[in-house]
N, C-alpha and C positions, 0 to 999 in steps of 0.2 A: 503493499500501498503506500503511495508515494504522498506525503504531505508538501503540496507545493499550493500555496496561497495567494501569490504574486498576480495571478492570471485571474483571478476572482474581482469582478466590479464591487466597490463598495456598495453597502447595504444602506442607502439614504433614507427608508421610511419604513414603519411597519407596527406593531403592537407588540406594547412592553409585557413580557411574563409577569411583572411583578406588580406594578398599578396600573397596568391596562390602557395606558395611553396610547393612542392611536395619531402616528402623525410622524415628520419629520425626526431625524437622529442628529446629536450633536458630534461633532468629529468624525465623522463614519470612515472607518478605514479596514484594515486586515487585522489588526493588532487584537487580543480579546480585552483589553483594558479601554479600548475605543466605542465608537457605535453609542452614544451615551444617552438614553432616555431623555428627553428635555422637561419630562416631568418631576421624575424622583431622582435621575441621574445615575440610575443604573446603567453599568456597562456589560458589554456583550458576556464577560466571564460571569457577571452576577446573574444574568438569565438564564443562562447556561447551566448552573446551581440551580437555579427554582425550577427550571425546565425538567431538568433530571429528577430533580425530587419529585416533581410530581408524578412522573412516570414511575418512580420506585413506591408511591402512596397510591396511585391510581387516582391522581388529580387533574391530568392532563386536559388541556381544552380551556381553563379557566386561569384567567390572571390569580396572583398569590392572594391579594387582598378581600378576593371573593371566595376563597376557601371558605369551608364550613370548619370549626375549630373542633378540634378532638383531643382533648386534655389526659387521655391514654397513651399517646404516641409521645416519645420520650426521645427528644432530639438532644446531642451533644455535636458542638462545633468548636473548633477552632480558632481564634483570631477572625472571628465574623466582621465583614465590612461591607460597607454600601448601603443601600436603604431598606433590604428585607429582614434584618436580624428585628426592627420593631414589629414587624407585623406579625413574625414568627413566635413573639414572646405572648402575642394575643391567641394564636392558634393551637400552640402545642406544650407540654411541658421541655422546656427549650432552654437549655445550658450555652450560652454563646461564651466560653473562656478565652482568656489571655493567659500567655505564659508569664509567670511573674516569680523568680525562684525564692525570693523572700517570703512571700505572701504564701505561697505552696509550702515552704517549710511550715510557717506561722498555723497552718490547717484553717486559716480564717477564709470565711466567704467560699464555701467549698464548690458553689454552682458557678462559679464566676474565673476561678483560677484553676488551672491543671496544666501536667505535664504529661504529654503523649508518651513518652517513653516509661512511665509510670504513673498508671493513674489510678486514682485513690477510689474508684467507684466500684462496685462490687461486679461478680461476674454476672454476665446475661441482662445487662442493666437497661442500654439504648435499643429502641429499633432502628435508629439509622446516626450515623456517626458523619459529618460532614468536614473535610480539611481542603480546604480552597487554597491552593499555591502556599502551602504551609510546609509539607513534607521534605522541600529542598532545602529548608531551613534543620530541619532535625536532625542534630548530632548523630543518632543513632535510630535511623529511620526504620532497619528491622525490629526493633524491640518497640517503636510505636505501634506498627503494623500486628506484629502479635498482642500487643495489650489492648489496642482495639479489638480483634476479633474476641479476645475473652470477655470484654465486657458489654459486645454485640450479642443480643438474642439469639438462639437459632432463627435462622430466616433473615435475621438484621443484615442491613446493608452499610458499608463505608460506601459514599459518596466521594471522590477523589480527583482532585485536577492538580497539576504539576505542568511546570516548564516540560515539554516531552517532545523528544524526535524521534519518530517512528523508525525513521531510515537509519537513525544511529543503533545499532547491535547491542553495545556495553554503555551503563552507563559510566558519566565521566566523574570518576570522583576529584574534587578540588581541595578537600582537605584530608588529611589523614589522622583518622580517630581512632586509631588502633591502642594507643595509650590514653595518660589520664589528660594530657594535655594536646589542644589542634597543633597540627603541624601542616602548613599550607605544603600543598603539592604545585596548584596552579596560582596565578595572580589572584588575590582575594575579589568576590564578585559579590556585590551588595545588592538586594531586592527590599522589595517592601517599603512601609511607611518613611519617607525621607531617604531611602536608599543606605538604610541603616544595619538591615538584618544580611549576617551572612548565609551565602549559599554554599552547601558542603557538597554540592552534586548538580551534574547535569544528568537529565532520565533519559536513558534511552529505553529499546524495547526488553531488555531482559527484567523491567518493572514488572513484567507481566508475570515472568517464572518466578520472581521474588513474592509476588501476592500469593500466586497458586502455590507457591513453597511453605508460605505460612499458613494456608491451611483454607484460602479462600476461594469460589468460584468466582472469576474474574469474567466480565465485559467491558470490553474497550469501545467506547463510542467514538466516531470521527464524526463528531455532532455538527450541523448547521442546518438552521433553520429561519430561513431568511425573513421569511414573513413577520418573525418574532425580534429581530434584530442580532441575533444568534450568528455570528461569523464562523467558520471551520474552525473547530478545537479538538483537542481531546480529552475526553472525560470519561473515568473510570468508575464501572459499580462492582465491587468486590463484596460477596454474600458470602455469609457464614451458613455454611451448609448448601446443597445443592442450588443451583440457580435455577430460580424461576422468570418466566418471562416479563418484561417491562410490559407497563400497560401500553396499550396499543396509542397512539394520538389521535385525538379527536379533530375532526374537521375543524381549520381554522375560521371562526366566525366572521371575520372580515371587518371593514371600516364601520365607525358607529358604534362601537363598543364603549360602555360607560366608562368614565374618568376616574382612577384613584383618589382616596383621600391624600393629595400630596402635598399641598402647601404645609400644613404641619408637619408631614414627614419628612420633606425636604428640610426643614427649620431645625426638625430634631438631629437630622444628619449633620447640617454644619455645624450646628452647636456641640454637637459630641466630637466629631473628628478633625472642625474646623472652628473652634470656637470664636476666635478673633474676627473671623469672616462672618460668623451668624451674628455676633453681637454689631458689625458695622452697618449689616443690613437691616437689624432691628432698629438702630438709631436713625437711619434713612428714612425707616416707613414712619417712625413717629414725627420729623420734621415736616413729611410730604403731607 
């Protein structure tokens, strides 16, 4: 399978899988972080995560904000970003955790902080675990995948996205983690908020073997849903136990869908992750 995205025309308009807005996208390009919803700010990657979650839970064809709440569904996510976490909290028993070594050691706020290499949650606890562009930064990724498998219920799924090249047979290790201290093998590469998070690896096709070797049934999606602004990108669904067929995509309802509750959501997102910008917008609103 060849992953060449350069010849694909930009997706300029569509319907957001998160807020339901139907219209032109901002920054339409071929990167997973582009093609942003004008309404909620979701990127192509954010929409791909929610779209795939809908496939896992059988909720396809409906924007996230219209999903029926089900508090019996328990979901764990690492480093959740974008507009959808606020909605997820209203729908499910949802733990959007961050990695903070000190707070994890203190044992405070256990639903807000977690180390995926050593999860403090019990066995068979979660229906879905989401890790979107996180595992390239996990020092011992194999430990993380094993911990997630332990914490998943039978039939539960890991929804995984990482920077990935299917044409690369072997993952490129950037850092030697065999000892107690990191030893750089290649020039350091940083991603994440502010470009400050060290990348330990660049994944290749052997990721599929790694996940299968841990004990997952692995589904690799070469996902592209142009009518929803999801540019072509790899998504992995790794299931604990025999793989079950993902829900079939419902027919795209087309233009005219109702608009999501975005003004409060967009302000929430701005204030949480870009509080200076958010406060500036509020001050401008008061003056006008």
